[in-house]
N, C-alpha and C positions, 0 to 999 in steps of 0.2 A: 504494500500500500504506500502511495506517495505520502510525503510529509504533510500533516494537516495544515490548514490555513488558520491563522489566529485573528479573530475579530477583537478589536480593542475599542471600548467605548468609555469615555470619561463622563460620568453621570453627576451633574450638579443638582443636588436635591434641594428643594426649597427649605431654608433653615427652619428648624423646629419640627420637621416632618420625618426625621430619620427613623423613628420607631415604626411609624406607619409604613414607610417605604420598605424597611427591612422585613416586616411582616408580609407585605404584598409580594416581595421578591421570593420569599420562601414558598409561596403558592406558585408564582410564575415560573420558578425554576423547574417545576415538574412538567410544565408545558414544553419548554425548550429541550429538556433532556429526553423527551419522547420523540423528537423529530428525526427523520431520516437524515443521515449525514452528520449528526451531532456526535462529538467525541467526548468532550468534558468542558466544564466551566469553573470559574471561581469569581467571587466578588470580594473586593477589598475596600475598606473605608479609610479615608485620609486621616493621618495622624495630625498633621498641622492644620488641615482643613476638614473637619469632621463631617461637613455636608457634601464632600466630594468623594465619589466612589469610582473605582475602576472595575469594569466588567470585562473579563477575558473569557472568550468562548472559542474552543477549538472545533473546527469543522473539517470534514473529509475533503471538501472543495469549497471554493468561493460560491459556486452556484447553490450548494446545499443551504447556505445562509440567504443569499440575495434573491434566489428564485424559490427554492423549496420552503424555507421558513417564512420569509416575508410575503410570499404569495399564498400562504396557507390560511385556512379559517382559524387556526390556532393563534396566528399572529394578531388577529383582532382581539382575542382574549388577552394576550400578552400586553397589547397596547392599552386596553381598558384598565388593566391592573396597575400599570406602571407609568405611562407617559405623562399623566397629570402631575407627577412629582418633580419633573425636570424644569429647571429654569437657569440657563437657556436649554433648548433641546440639544441633545448631544450629537456630536459628529462621530460617526462610526467609520473606522478604517480597518483594513485587512493587511496582514503581513504573512510572508512566506519565509521559509528557512534560508539561511545563508550557507552555502556550500563550505564544508570544512569547519563549521562552528557547531559545537554541541547544542542540542535542543533541550 
């Protein structure tokens, strides 16, 4: 199998809504983890900026995320659970492996 693609999203949560966001994410992670092409994910909260999170999701391919997940009915559920917490809305970027560098 080729090296997975890494999705990186910096999530700026409205201050004071961390607890609600984290609870909603615990539900939403079951949605994403059931998608075709999903490999794994992690969510980290900022130490210096506690309202900032980094979501890392590994996918089998770019299309598994951009077409498969985002084009699915499950994405509407994900969006309803999480998108109202973000200000501003996050930029999502994708990264691939660098040859000769450990993953």
